[in-house]
C-alpha positions, 0 to 999 in steps of 0.5 A: 593176885587174890593173896594180894587182894586179901592181904590188903583187905585183912590190913583194912579191916584190921585198921578199921577195928583198931580205929573203932577201938581207939575212938570207943576207949577214949570216950568218943560217942556220936552226939544224940538224945539217947542219955535223955531217954535213959534219964527221963521216960516221961516229961509233962510239957507246958508250952506257951507257944505250943504251935511253933516251930521250936515246939514241934522240934522240941516234941520231935526230938524228945518223941525220938529220944523215946521220952513219952510227953503226954501226961497232963501237967500237975502230975507227979512227972517232971514239968518242962516249961518253955516259954515264948520264943524272942527274935532279935535282928539288929544291924552290926556293920553298915556299908559305904551307903550308910545301910546295914550291911550285916545283921545279928539274929539273937533267938532265946527262949525261956525254959525250966524243969520242975520235979516234985517242987524242985528246980532241976533246971531253974528258969533260965534263957537259952540263947543263939546268935548268928550273923548274916550279910544283907545283899541290897540287890537280892531282897527275896534271897535275903528273907529266905536266908534269914528263914533258913538261919532261923530255922537252923537256930531253932535246932541248935536251941533244941539241942542245947535244951536236950543237953541240958535235960540230959545233964539235970537227969543224971 
């Protein structure tokens, strides 16, 4: 019985090792911000809304990537500018009672990255869109759902920006 168990265990280990080798050879890598840390050790931040949830998420992501965001503006380090967050909600479909049944939420923010007078990321708006259904019988639940969706959208925007930083630094 012990030899059967050892044989099955050896096969599992061999399969796991083969899976790791195949994934590694095809270029698979978990998404993360490690590449940003290698490209930018220091970034100055110019935030229009420094106390916003989006700004806090960005600072946290940069910090976890090992990027120092403490230098003052005007120094020789690259400056990442983040404008005011814009949230637009509009009805997409209506129900039989002529009330909005589905809404589209659009979250956008202007960003740019300047280093030594050169634009590494020219001013552009990053944008995320989501749709959600309005439940007429549950107004409080709808508000909570919109808050959750908006928080997820902010995380998506920060991830977009981190990928742009990764591309700009390479």
